[in-house]
C-alpha positions, 0 to 999 in steps of 0.5 A, a space after each residue: 352687074 359685075 361688081 358688088 358695092 360692099 362695106 363691113 359694119 355691125 348692127 344696132 339692137 332693135 330696141 336702141 334703134 327705136 330710141 334713136 328714131 325717136 331722137 331722129 323724129 324730134 330733129 326731123 321737126 325742125 324742117 331742115 333739108 336733111 335726107 334722114 336715114 331709115 331706122 333699118 340703116 341704123 348700123 355702124 360702118 367699120 370699113 367701106 370697101 366700095 365696088 368689088 369684082 364679083 369674081 373676087 367677092 368670095 375670096 374677099 369674104 373669106 379673108 374678112 371672115 378669117 380676120 374678124 371671127 377671132 375677136 370677142 363680142 364687143 361692148 358698144 355704148 350708144 351715146 351723144 348726138 354729133 355732127 361731121 365735120 363740125 357744128 358750124 357746117 353740119 353735113 352728117 348727123 349721128 349718134 356716137 358708138 363708144 367701144 370701151 374695150 377697143 374690140 372694134 378698133 382692133 377689128 378695123 386695124 386688122 381688116 386694114 392690114 389684112 385687106 391691103 394686099 387685095 387693093 384696099 386702102 388703109 384709111 388715114 382719117 380717125 375712126 369714129 364709129 357712129 350711126 348716121 341719122 341723116 345727111 344735111 342737103 342745104 342750109 334751108 332751116 338749119 337755123 331751126 335744127 342747130 339749136 335742137 342739136 345742142 339741146 337734145 341728148 341721147 342718153 347712153 345705152 349699152 349693148 354687146 355686138 356678137 356679129 359683124 356684117 358684110 353688107 351689100 349696098 345697091 344704089 338707086 334713085 331713092 338712095 341705097 338698099 342694104 342687105 347682108 352678104 354674110 354675118 360673122 359671129 364673133 368668138 365666144 372664147 
């Protein structure tokens, strides 16, 4: 393999992952045709890079590191259950990640700006950090799931993100497997 499928993300603290999994299990009980994510994948993507040629990977990782490490830890409030694109046509079910201090958005904008010269496009869609719970595969039992989405709530939980992760994604017949290529500590100063 000459390419590495890559994205930049922040992880979710273990105790919050456990609480998210409880909500996910309640939604799972609707019996809808949803591919539910394993709790090990409860991260929020900052920027998806796609396939990077292995010969370029180290220099891209260095550029991401130099861009990201200058930012301080970010406050994240995990709050609410939502869907993309909308409640009438749910495709992705998620828990929101609110960043009141705006650090994560600043990191995203800086990464977009600093990686464009390396061939990575700036995303035009609005940036909404979130934890993906599952992806809807068909309309089967959606009539059971939709009322649950309306009535369940994920109570806000606060955490401080002290590192940004450069992740590797390997696609296989069971979905995708993630591993950390590099952890970048955010600045303490």
